[in-house]
C-alpha positions as CSV (number, residue, x, y, z in Angstrom):
1,M,21.4,-1.4,-87.2
2,A,19.7,-0.4,-83.9
3,W,17.2,1.9,-85.7
4,K,14.4,0.3,-87.7
5,P,11.8,1.9,-90.0
6,P,8.2,1.9,-88.7
7,G,7.0,-1.0,-90.8
8,K,4.6,1.1,-92.9
9,D,5.9,-0.4,-96.3
10,C,5.0,2.9,-97.9
11,G,7.7,2.6,-100.7
12,A,8.8,6.2,-100.5
13,C,12.4,5.2,-100.1
14,G,12.3,3.3,-103.4
15,A,12.2,-0.2,-101.7
16,P,9.0,-2.2,-101.8
17,T,9.0,-3.0,-98.1
18,C,10.7,-1.8,-94.9
19,E,12.6,-5.1,-94.7
20,A,13.9,-4.6,-98.2
21,F,15.0,-1.1,-97.2
22,L,16.9,-2.5,-94.2
23,A,18.6,-5.1,-96.4
24,L,19.7,-2.3,-98.8
25,A,20.9,-0.1,-95.9
26,R,23.0,-3.0,-94.6
27,T,24.9,-3.2,-97.9
28,G,25.3,0.5,-98.2
29,K,22.9,0.9,-101.1
30,R,20.6,3.0,-99.0
31,E,21.1,5.5,-96.2
32,R,18.9,5.6,-93.1
33,A,18.0,9.2,-94.0
34,D,16.4,7.8,-97.2
35,C,13.5,6.7,-95.0
36,I,11.1,9.6,-94.7
37,F,10.4,8.5,-91.1
38,Y,14.0,8.5,-90.0
39,E,13.9,11.8,-88.1
40,E,10.8,10.8,-86.2
41,A,12.0,7.3,-85.4
42,K,15.2,7.8,-83.4
43,V,14.7,5.0,-80.9
44,L,17.1,3.0,-78.8
45,P,16.9,-0.8,-78.6
46,G,14.2,-1.7,-76.1
47,S,12.4,1.6,-76.3
48,A,8.6,1.7,-76.3
49,P,7.1,1.9,-79.8
50,E,5.3,5.2,-79.0
51,T,8.7,7.1,-78.9
52,R,8.6,6.8,-82.7
53,H,6.2,9.8,-82.9
54,P,7.3,13.4,-82.6
55,E,5.1,16.0,-80.8
56,R,4.5,17.7,-84.1
57,D,3.3,16.5,-87.5
58,I,5.0,16.9,-90.9
59,L,3.6,20.4,-91.2
60,G,5.0,21.4,-87.7
61,R,1.5,21.3,-86.1
62,S,1.0,20.0,-82.6
63,Y,-1.8,17.5,-81.8
64,D,-3.6,16.4,-78.7
65,F,-3.2,12.7,-78.9
66,I,-2.0,9.7,-80.9
67,L,-4.6,7.0,-81.8
68,E,-3.0,3.6,-81.3
69,P,-4.4,0.1,-82.1
70,F,-6.3,-2.0,-79.7
71,P,-4.2,-4.8,-78.2
72,G,-3.5,-7.5,-80.8
73,E,-4.6,-5.3,-83.7
74,V,-2.5,-3.9,-86.5
75,S,-3.8,-0.3,-86.6
76,A,-6.5,1.9,-85.1
77,R,-9.9,0.9,-86.6
78,K,-10.9,3.1,-89.6
79,I,-14.6,3.6,-90.5
80,V,-15.1,4.6,-94.1
81,L,-18.1,5.1,-96.4
82,P,-17.5,4.4,-100.1
83,F,-18.8,7.1,-102.5
84,R,-20.8,4.2,-103.9
85,P,-22.0,2.4,-100.8
86,D,-24.2,0.2,-102.9
87,L,-21.0,-1.6,-104.0
88,V,-20.6,-3.2,-100.5
89,E,-23.7,-5.3,-101.2
90,A,-23.2,-5.6,-105.0
91,W,-19.6,-6.8,-104.6
92,D,-20.4,-8.8,-101.5
93,I,-17.6,-7.1,-99.5
94,R,-17.2,-8.9,-96.3
95,E,-14.8,-9.5,-93.3
96,G,-11.2,-10.3,-94.4
97,D,-11.5,-8.6,-97.9
98,I,-8.9,-6.2,-99.0
99,V,-10.2,-2.9,-100.3
100,V,-8.2,0.1,-101.7
101,G,-9.2,3.7,-102.2
102,R,-8.4,7.3,-101.4
103,P,-10.2,9.3,-98.7
104,T,-11.2,11.9,-101.2
105,G,-13.8,13.4,-98.9
106,A,-11.2,14.5,-96.4
107,G,-8.7,15.6,-99.1
108,C,-6.0,13.0,-98.2
109,P,-3.7,12.5,-101.2
110,V,-2.7,8.9,-100.3
111,Q,-4.4,5.8,-101.5
112,H,-5.0,3.4,-98.5
113,V,-5.1,-0.4,-98.4
114,L,-7.6,-1.6,-95.9
115,Q,-8.6,-5.0,-94.5
116,V,-12.3,-5.2,-93.7
117,I,-13.4,-6.1,-90.2
118,H,-17.1,-5.5,-90.7
119,A,-19.2,-4.5,-93.7
120,S,-22.7,-3.2,-93.3
121,P,-24.9,-4.2,-96.3
122,V,-27.5,-1.6,-95.0
123,S,-25.4,1.6,-94.7
124,G,-22.4,0.6,-96.7
125,L,-20.1,1.5,-93.8
126,L,-16.8,-0.5,-93.7
127,T,-14.8,-0.9,-90.5
128,C,-11.3,-1.7,-91.4
129,F,-7.6,-2.0,-90.4
130,V,-5.0,-0.1,-92.4
131,V,-2.7,-2.8,-93.6
132,G,-0.4,-1.0,-96.1
133,P,0.3,-1.5,-99.8
134,Q,2.0,-4.8,-99.5
135,A,-1.3,-6.5,-98.7
136,S,-2.6,-5.7,-102.2
137,R,0.5,-6.6,-104.2
138,G,-0.2,-9.8,-106.2
139,A,-3.4,-10.4,-104.2
140,E,-7.1,-10.0,-104.9
141,F,-8.5,-6.7,-103.8
142,K,-11.6,-4.5,-104.5
143,D,-10.9,-1.0,-105.7
144,L,-13.4,1.5,-104.2
145,E,-11.5,4.4,-105.8
146,A,-12.8,7.0,-103.4
147,Y,-14.5,7.1,-100.0
148,H,-15.5,9.3,-97.1
149,M,-13.4,9.0,-93.9
150,V,-16.1,8.8,-91.3
151,G,-14.3,7.9,-88.2
152,F,-11.5,6.2,-86.2
153,E,-11.6,4.0,-83.1
154,G,-8.6,3.1,-81.0
155,I,-6.5,3.7,-77.9
156,A,-5.7,7.4,-77.3
157,R,-2.2,8.2,-76.0
158,P,-2.2,11.9,-74.9
159,V,0.5,14.2,-76.2
160,L,-0.8,17.7,-75.3
161,R,-4.1,16.7,-73.7
162,E,-6.4,13.8,-73.2
163,P,-9.4,13.4,-75.5
164,V,-12.4,15.4,-74.3
165,F,-16.0,14.2,-75.1
166,G,-17.8,16.4,-77.6
167,M,-14.7,18.4,-78.5
168,R,-13.1,18.7,-82.0
169,Q,-9.4,17.8,-81.4
170,R,-6.3,17.3,-83.5
171,F,-5.0,13.7,-83.4
172,L,-2.4,11.6,-85.2
173,P,-3.4,8.1,-86.4
174,G,-0.4,6.1,-85.3
175,Y,0.0,4.4,-88.7
176,C,-0.4,7.6,-90.9
177,M,2.2,7.3,-93.7
178,M,2.3,11.1,-94.1
179,N,2.7,11.8,-90.4
180,L,-0.2,14.3,-90.8
181,A,-2.5,15.3,-88.0
182,H,-6.2,14.9,-88.5
183,T,-9.1,16.6,-86.7
184,G,-12.3,15.0,-85.5
185,V,-15.0,15.2,-82.9
186,V,-14.5,12.8,-79.9
187,N,-17.9,11.1,-79.4
188,M,-16.9,8.2,-77.2
189,I,-14.4,7.7,-74.4
190,L,-14.3,4.5,-72.4
191,G,-11.7,3.7,-69.7
192,R,-10.2,0.3,-70.2
193,S,-7.4,-1.6,-68.5
194,Y,-5.2,-1.0,-71.5
195,G,-6.0,2.7,-71.9
196,L,-8.6,5.2,-73.2
197,H,-10.9,3.6,-75.8
198,V,-11.8,6.5,-78.0
199,R,-14.0,7.0,-81.1
200,V,-13.5,10.1,-83.3
201,E,-15.9,11.0,-86.1
202,D,-16.4,13.9,-88.6
203,V,-12.8,13.5,-89.5
204,R,-11.2,16.3,-91.6
205,L,-7.7,17.4,-92.5
206,L,-7.6,21.1,-91.5
């Protein structure tokens, strides 16, 4: 099979992982169209990964840019604030821990599985990677239940326009399982050799 699913391990196809889905598809027990990302992921062998993303999200809305991971990282960095920030200190949440919860403050219906990069015992802010549900299956994790989605940081790949400092813009996190555009205020842009390093805060689903 030339086409491959995006590696999100979301389980929407009924298989626990993308690799399991591919194995079922090879034996005829699943069709490529059973993957909810199939239409967005029509890629040829050797194509660049960014061709997986369409220019509109699942609701048909356009967005200004896609937020990709930094080189060597698994997702754009996600900054979250638990509804109970005191738990970061009480539960001794630290780098490498797996935490789960839903970004209820932004209204996202999907529970996320995150790996902590940095945990602040002062503010309770957690900077994380989105690692997907497989990371929490059969492993130890800490259930935050609900959190505020404070911001994202990553490499911006323009679709309609480049990020503009101080502007609220619509963007797509490159790993979003729903393929749903977010909005946020761009409050940092740094030119790097590998692209535009961008931070977006005050994130909302509008």
